[in-house]
C-alpha positions as CSV (number, residue, x, y, z in Angstrom):
1,X,-2.4,3.4,-7.7
2,X,0.0,3.4,-4.9
3,X,-1.0,7.0,-3.9
4,X,-4.7,6.2,-4.3
5,X,-4.4,3.3,-2.0
6,X,-2.5,5.4,0.6
7,X,-5.4,7.9,0.9
8,X,-8.1,5.0,0.7
9,X,-6.4,3.2,3.7
10,X,-5.8,6.2,5.6
11,X,-9.7,6.9,5.3
12,X,-10.3,3.5,6.4
13,X,-8.2,3.3,9.6
14,X,-7.8,7.0,10.8
15,X,-10.7,6.2,13.2
16,X,-8.1,4.6,15.3
17,X,-6.2,7.8,15.9
18,X,-9.4,9.9,16.2
19,X,-10.4,7.6,18.9
20,X,-7.5,8.9,21.0
21,X,-9.8,11.9,22.0
22,X,-13.0,11.1,20.1
23,X,-14.0,8.3,22.5
24,X,-13.7,10.5,25.5
25,X,-15.7,13.5,23.9
26,X,-18.5,11.3,22.7
27,X,-18.5,8.8,25.6
28,X,-17.9,5.8,23.6
29,X,-17.0,2.5,25.5
30,X,-14.5,0.2,24.3
31,X,-17.2,-2.2,22.9
32,X,-18.8,0.7,21.1
33,X,-15.8,1.9,19.4
34,X,-14.6,-1.6,18.6
35,X,-18.2,-2.4,17.0
36,X,-18.3,0.8,15.1
37,X,-14.8,0.3,13.9
38,X,-15.3,-3.2,12.8
39,X,-18.8,-2.5,11.1
40,X,-17.1,-1.0,8.3
41,X,-15.7,-4.3,7.2
42,X,-19.2,-5.9,7.4
43,X,-20.6,-3.6,4.7
44,X,-17.2,-3.6,2.8
45,X,-17.3,-7.3,2.6
46,X,-20.8,-7.7,1.5
47,X,-20.4,-5.3,-1.4
48,X,-17.1,-6.6,-2.6
49,X,-18.2,-8.9,-5.5
50,X,-20.7,-6.5,-7.1
51,X,-18.6,-3.5,-6.7
52,X,-15.6,-5.2,-8.4
53,X,-17.7,-6.8,-11.4
54,X,-19.0,-3.1,-11.9
55,X,-15.4,-1.7,-11.9
56,X,-14.3,-4.5,-14.3
57,X,-17.1,-3.7,-16.8
58,X,-17.3,0.0,-16.6
59,X,-13.3,0.6,-16.6
60,X,-10.8,1.4,-14.1
61,X,-11.1,5.3,-15.0
62,X,-14.6,5.9,-14.3
63,X,-15.2,3.0,-11.5
64,X,-12.3,4.4,-9.3
65,X,-13.2,8.2,-9.8
66,X,-16.8,7.1,-8.4
67,X,-15.7,5.1,-5.4
68,X,-13.0,7.9,-4.3
69,X,-15.7,10.6,-4.5
70,X,-17.9,8.8,-2.3
71,X,-15.4,7.6,0.2
72,X,-13.9,11.0,0.6
73,X,-17.1,12.6,1.1
74,X,-18.3,9.9,4.0
75,X,-14.7,10.0,5.5
76,X,-15.3,13.8,6.0
77,X,-18.8,13.3,7.2
78,X,-17.6,11.2,10.1
79,X,-16.5,14.7,11.7
80,X,-20.4,15.6,12.3
81,X,-20.9,12.1,14.4
82,X,-22.5,13.0,17.8
83,X,-24.0,9.4,18.7
84,X,-23.4,5.7,18.8
85,X,-25.9,5.2,16.0
86,X,-24.5,7.8,13.9
87,X,-20.9,6.4,14.2
88,X,-22.3,3.1,13.2
89,X,-24.1,4.3,10.3
90,X,-21.4,6.3,8.8
91,X,-18.8,3.8,9.1
92,X,-21.2,1.0,7.6
93,X,-21.9,3.3,4.3
94,X,-18.1,4.2,4.1
95,X,-17.5,0.4,3.9
96,X,-20.1,0.4,0.9
97,X,-18.4,3.3,-0.8
98,X,-14.8,1.6,-0.6
99,X,-15.9,-1.8,-1.4
100,X,-14.6,-2.2,-5.1
101,X,-11.3,-0.7,-4.8
102,X,-8.8,-2.9,-3.6
103,X,-10.0,-6.0,-5.3
104,X,-10.6,-4.0,-8.4
105,X,-7.0,-2.6,-8.2
106,X,-5.5,-6.2,-7.7
107,X,-7.6,-7.4,-10.8
108,X,-6.3,-4.2,-12.5
109,X,-2.7,-5.6,-12.0
110,X,-3.5,-8.8,-13.9
111,X,-4.2,-6.6,-17.0
112,X,-0.3,-5.3,-16.8
113,X,1.6,-8.1,-15.5
114,X,2.1,-11.8,-16.2
115,X,1.6,-14.3,-13.3
116,X,5.2,-15.0,-12.6
117,X,5.8,-11.3,-11.7
118,X,2.6,-10.5,-10.0
119,X,3.2,-10.9,-6.2
120,X,6.0,-8.5,-6.3
121,X,3.8,-5.7,-7.9
122,X,0.9,-6.9,-5.9
123,X,3.2,-6.1,-2.9
124,X,4.2,-2.7,-4.2
125,X,0.7,-1.7,-4.6
126,X,-0.3,-3.2,-1.1
127,X,2.7,-1.1,0.3
128,X,0.2,1.4,0.7
129,X,-1.0,0.0,3.7
130,X,2.2,0.6,6.0
131,X,2.8,3.9,4.1
132,X,-0.8,5.1,5.3
133,X,0.6,4.4,8.9
134,X,4.1,5.7,8.3
135,X,2.6,8.9,6.8
136,X,-0.7,8.9,8.7
137,X,0.7,8.2,12.2
138,X,2.5,11.3,12.4
139,X,-0.1,13.4,10.5
140,X,-2.9,12.3,12.4
141,X,-1.0,12.9,15.8
142,X,-0.5,16.5,14.4
143,X,-3.9,17.1,13.4
144,X,-5.4,16.1,16.8
145,X,-3.4,19.0,18.2
146,X,-5.7,21.2,16.5
147,X,-8.1,20.8,19.1
148,X,-10.3,23.8,19.4
149,X,-9.5,25.6,16.1
150,X,-12.6,27.0,14.4
151,X,-14.7,25.6,17.5
152,X,-13.9,22.0,16.2
153,X,-12.5,18.9,18.3
154,X,-9.1,17.7,17.0
155,X,-10.6,14.4,15.9
156,X,-13.1,16.2,13.5
157,X,-10.3,18.2,12.0
158,X,-8.6,14.7,11.4
159,X,-11.6,13.3,9.4
160,X,-12.1,16.6,7.5
161,X,-8.4,17.3,6.4
162,X,-8.0,13.5,5.5
163,X,-11.1,13.0,3.6
164,X,-10.7,16.0,1.0
165,X,-7.7,14.3,-0.8
166,X,-9.9,11.5,-1.9
167,X,-12.2,13.8,-3.8
168,X,-9.4,15.7,-5.5
169,X,-7.5,12.4,-6.5
170,X,-10.8,11.2,-8.2
171,X,-10.3,14.0,-10.6
172,X,-6.8,13.0,-11.2
173,X,-7.7,9.2,-11.5
174,X,-10.1,10.4,-14.5
175,X,-7.2,12.1,-16.2
176,X,-4.2,9.6,-15.5
177,X,-5.4,6.0,-14.9
178,X,-6.1,4.2,-18.4
179,X,-8.5,1.2,-18.3
180,X,-5.8,-1.2,-19.4
181,X,-2.5,-1.2,-21.4
182,X,-4.2,-0.7,-24.8
183,X,-5.6,2.6,-24.0
184,X,-2.4,4.0,-22.1
185,X,-1.1,7.0,-24.1
186,X,2.4,6.8,-22.7
187,X,2.9,3.4,-24.2
188,X,4.2,3.0,-28.1
189,X,2.2,0.6,-30.2
190,X,5.3,-2.2,-29.9
191,X,5.1,-1.8,-26.1
192,X,1.5,-2.5,-25.9
193,X,2.2,-5.7,-27.9
194,X,4.9,-6.8,-25.7
195,X,2.5,-6.5,-22.6
196,X,-0.2,-8.2,-24.4
197,X,2.1,-11.0,-25.3
198,X,3.4,-11.6,-21.9
199,X,-0.1,-11.7,-20.6
200,X,-1.1,-14.3,-23.2
201,X,1.9,-16.6,-22.2
202,X,0.0,-17.2,-18.9
203,X,-2.4,-19.2,-21.1
204,X,-6.1,-19.3,-21.0
205,X,-6.7,-22.6,-19.1
206,X,-8.1,-20.9,-16.0
207,X,-11.8,-20.5,-15.3
208,X,-12.9,-17.4,-16.8
209,X,-16.7,-17.6,-16.2
210,X,-17.7,-15.7,-13.2
211,X,-20.5,-17.7,-11.7
212,X,-18.7,-21.2,-11.7
213,X,-15.7,-19.4,-10.7
214,X,-17.5,-18.2,-7.3
215,X,-18.4,-21.7,-6.6
216,X,-14.7,-23.1,-6.5
217,X,-13.9,-24.5,-3.0
218,X,-10.3,-22.9,-3.5
219,X,-11.7,-19.5,-3.2
220,X,-13.4,-20.4,0.0
221,X,-10.4,-21.8,1.5
222,X,-8.5,-18.7,0.7
223,X,-11.3,-16.6,2.2
224,X,-10.9,-18.3,5.5
225,X,-7.1,-17.6,5.4
226,X,-7.7,-14.4,4.5
227,X,-10.1,-14.0,7.2
228,X,-7.5,-14.6,10.0
229,X,-5.1,-12.2,8.7
230,X,-7.8,-9.7,8.2
231,X,-8.8,-10.0,12.0
232,X,-5.4,-9.8,13.1
233,X,-4.2,-6.9,10.7
234,X,-7.3,-4.5,11.4
235,X,-7.8,-5.6,14.9
236,X,-4.2,-4.6,15.7
237,X,-4.1,-1.4,13.5
238,X,-7.4,0.3,14.7
239,X,-6.4,-0.4,18.2
240,X,-2.7,0.1,18.0
241,X,-2.9,4.1,18.8
242,X,-4.7,3.4,22.0
243,X,-2.3,0.5,23.0
244,X,0.6,2.7,22.6
245,X,-0.8,5.6,24.2
246,X,-1.7,3.6,27.3
247,X,2.1,3.2,27.7
248,X,2.3,7.0,28.3
249,X,3.0,8.6,25.1
250,X,1.3,11.9,23.9
251,X,-0.9,11.8,20.7
252,X,2.0,13.2,18.6
253,X,4.6,10.8,19.9
254,X,2.0,7.9,19.4
255,X,2.0,8.6,15.8
256,X,5.7,8.5,15.6
257,X,5.9,5.1,17.4
258,X,3.1,3.5,15.5
259,X,5.1,4.6,12.2
260,X,8.1,2.4,13.4
261,X,6.4,-1.1,12.9
262,X,4.9,-0.3,9.6
263,X,8.2,1.0,8.3
264,X,9.6,-2.7,8.7
265,X,6.7,-4.2,7.6
266,X,6.6,-2.1,4.3
267,X,10.3,-3.5,3.6
268,X,9.2,-7.1,4.5
269,X,6.1,-6.9,2.3
270,X,8.2,-5.8,-0.8
271,X,11.0,-8.4,-0.3
272,X,8.6,-11.2,0.5
273,X,6.8,-10.5,-2.7
274,X,9.9,-10.5,-4.6
275,X,10.9,-14.0,-3.0
276,X,7.6,-15.2,-3.8
277,X,8.0,-14.4,-7.4
278,X,11.6,-15.3,-7.6
279,X,10.9,-18.9,-6.2
280,X,7.5,-19.3,-8.1
281,X,6.1,-20.1,-4.8
282,X,2.9,-19.1,-2.9
283,X,1.7,-21.5,-0.2
284,X,4.8,-21.5,2.1
285,X,5.1,-17.7,1.6
286,X,1.7,-17.2,2.8
287,X,1.8,-19.7,5.6
288,X,5.3,-18.6,7.0
289,X,3.9,-14.8,7.1
290,X,0.9,-16.0,9.1
291,X,3.1,-17.9,11.5
292,X,5.6,-15.2,12.0
293,X,2.5,-12.8,12.7
294,X,1.2,-15.3,15.1
295,X,4.4,-15.5,17.0
296,X,4.3,-11.8,17.3
297,X,1.0,-11.6,18.9
298,X,1.5,-14.5,21.2
299,X,4.6,-12.4,22.5
300,X,2.7,-9.4,22.8
301,X,0.4,-11.1,24.9
302,X,3.3,-12.3,27.4
303,X,5.5,-9.3,27.1
304,X,6.6,-8.1,30.4
305,X,7.4,-4.5,29.3
306,X,6.4,-1.9,27.0
307,X,9.7,-2.2,24.9
308,X,9.1,-5.8,24.5
309,X,5.6,-5.6,23.7
310,X,6.2,-2.9,20.8
311,X,8.9,-5.3,19.6
312,X,6.5,-8.2,19.5
313,X,3.8,-5.9,17.8
314,X,6.4,-4.9,15.2
315,X,7.0,-8.9,14.4
316,X,3.1,-9.4,14.2
317,X,2.5,-6.4,11.8
318,X,5.4,-7.6,9.7
319,X,3.9,-10.9,9.2
320,X,0.5,-9.6,8.6
321,X,2.0,-7.4,5.8
322,X,4.3,-9.8,4.4
323,X,1.7,-12.1,3.2
324,X,-0.1,-9.6,0.9
325,X,1.8,-10.1,-2.4
326,X,1.9,-14.0,-2.3
327,X,-1.8,-14.2,-1.3
328,X,-3.5,-11.7,-3.3
329,X,-1.7,-12.9,-6.5
330,X,-2.8,-16.5,-5.8
331,X,-6.4,-16.5,-7.3
332,X,-5.2,-15.4,-10.7
333,X,-3.2,-18.4,-10.8
334,X,-6.3,-20.5,-11.6
335,X,-8.7,-17.7,-12.8
336,X,-8.8,-15.1,-15.6
337,X,-10.9,-12.4,-17.0
338,X,-14.4,-11.9,-15.1
339,X,-13.7,-14.8,-13.1
340,X,-10.4,-13.4,-11.7
341,X,-12.3,-10.0,-11.0
342,X,-15.1,-11.8,-9.2
343,X,-13.0,-14.5,-7.6
344,X,-10.4,-11.7,-6.0
345,X,-13.4,-9.8,-4.9
346,X,-15.0,-13.0,-3.1
347,X,-11.7,-13.8,-1.6
348,X,-11.5,-10.2,-0.3
349,X,-15.2,-10.3,0.8
350,X,-14.5,-13.6,2.9
351,X,-11.3,-12.1,4.4
352,X,-12.8,-8.9,5.4
353,X,-15.2,-10.3,7.7
354,X,-12.2,-10.8,9.8
355,X,-11.7,-7.2,9.6
356,X,-15.3,-7.0,11.5
357,X,-14.3,-9.7,13.9
358,X,-10.9,-8.3,15.2
359,X,-11.5,-4.8,16.3
360,X,-14.9,-5.9,17.9
361,X,-13.2,-8.8,19.8
362,X,-10.4,-6.7,21.1
363,X,-13.2,-4.0,22.1
364,X,-15.0,-6.6,24.0
365,X,-12.0,-8.2,25.5
366,X,-10.6,-4.9,26.5
367,X,-13.8,-3.8,28.5
368,X,-14.3,-7.1,30.2
369,X,-10.4,-7.7,31.1
370,X,-9.2,-4.1,31.4
371,X,-6.1,-5.0,28.9
372,X,-5.3,-6.4,25.6
373,X,-3.3,-9.6,26.6
374,X,-6.2,-12.2,25.9
375,X,-7.2,-10.8,22.6
376,X,-3.6,-10.6,21.3
377,X,-3.4,-14.5,22.0
378,X,-6.8,-15.0,20.3
379,X,-5.4,-13.4,17.3
380,X,-2.2,-15.5,17.4
381,X,-4.5,-18.7,17.4
382,X,-6.6,-17.4,14.2
383,X,-3.3,-16.9,12.5
384,X,-2.1,-20.2,13.4
385,X,-5.4,-21.6,12.0
386,X,-5.0,-19.5,8.6
387,X,-1.4,-21.1,8.2
388,X,-2.9,-24.6,8.4
389,X,-5.5,-23.8,6.2
390,X,-3.4,-22.7,3.3
391,X,-0.8,-25.5,3.9
392,X,-3.8,-28.0,3.7
393,X,-4.9,-26.3,0.4
394,X,-1.3,-26.5,-0.9
395,X,-1.2,-30.3,-0.6
396,X,-4.8,-30.7,-2.1
397,X,-3.7,-28.7,-5.2
398,X,-0.5,-30.5,-5.3
399,X,-2.1,-34.1,-5.4
400,X,-4.6,-32.8,-8.1
401,X,-1.3,-31.3,-9.9
402,X,-2.9,-27.9,-10.2
403,X,-0.9,-24.9,-11.2
404,X,-0.2,-22.6,-7.9
405,X,2.6,-20.5,-8.8
């Protein structure tokens, strides 16, 4: 699952590295690139619930294989883009193709691990986000150096080379990814019973019907929290290569510099997820992560030097990643079965509208002001609002004595 998510995320955000040369070759302005990078998240968000419900019904094996084959093809197809409209279209379709993967995999974890251990394993799976940048940063920088090979630009090679693994891994998923513990060939019958007993220990008190769950106001609140984090995460991630390169680094050096904040973020993600499970607490782990990230973005907007700006952005990235384990294990605390699959997808859908806002906002602000300071401050404010919403939700649920661990 981790390997699949690394490839998934790399194909989602490699456009940020491609922009180091693609924008000049195609004449894209900051606002054009920001909108094209962000429109992925608009279609990605719209298709979350139907794609995730489909994955839950047909099984992980077939669903993931179809999703991967489609997104690998579309990612590679980006190499043929020659216009603004073409860029927007292929990014929109890529969002449709990838929509069901992440929420489907988060639901898949609920079939294997009980609630009290779920944040750490969600964080381990979501570690594909920083790993995609740790691996993909230097790799993408190196591929851009292939400019001119075979008559293609470096950014075209980037989309082609990084799109191929998804198609190959689709066949691997069919072979190795069972639909659940009951169909896992490497487990003995007694081991399958142990897993089933641990899952059953969570109880069935949570909502399991899909449509009533989708009207749950707690999911709307979580979606608003995720909106702020997604705006910050994707806004910074898709623009970070250009921010770092503007400091005077080469394409290859930019890839290595960007890997550093994500290495720190991966450690924070796993440790924070384990802490959330150990304490049996979600609300404050989410809120603190958002506030740490907000402090990082605020610091980046005021940083007087490149070194301090990179340090501040490292803190910002660390916070946006640390929140994943506690946050995405939260909906399954009060949902189960189809409701959990659809509820997680709904939260991710609302969150990823923030993924559209973040890159687009930074592009517009950059084009108007010529720098990134005001955009960084805006992201800090959005994250602060997310922290306030999750704390308010926690108080509301505690008042009603709702289980939130």
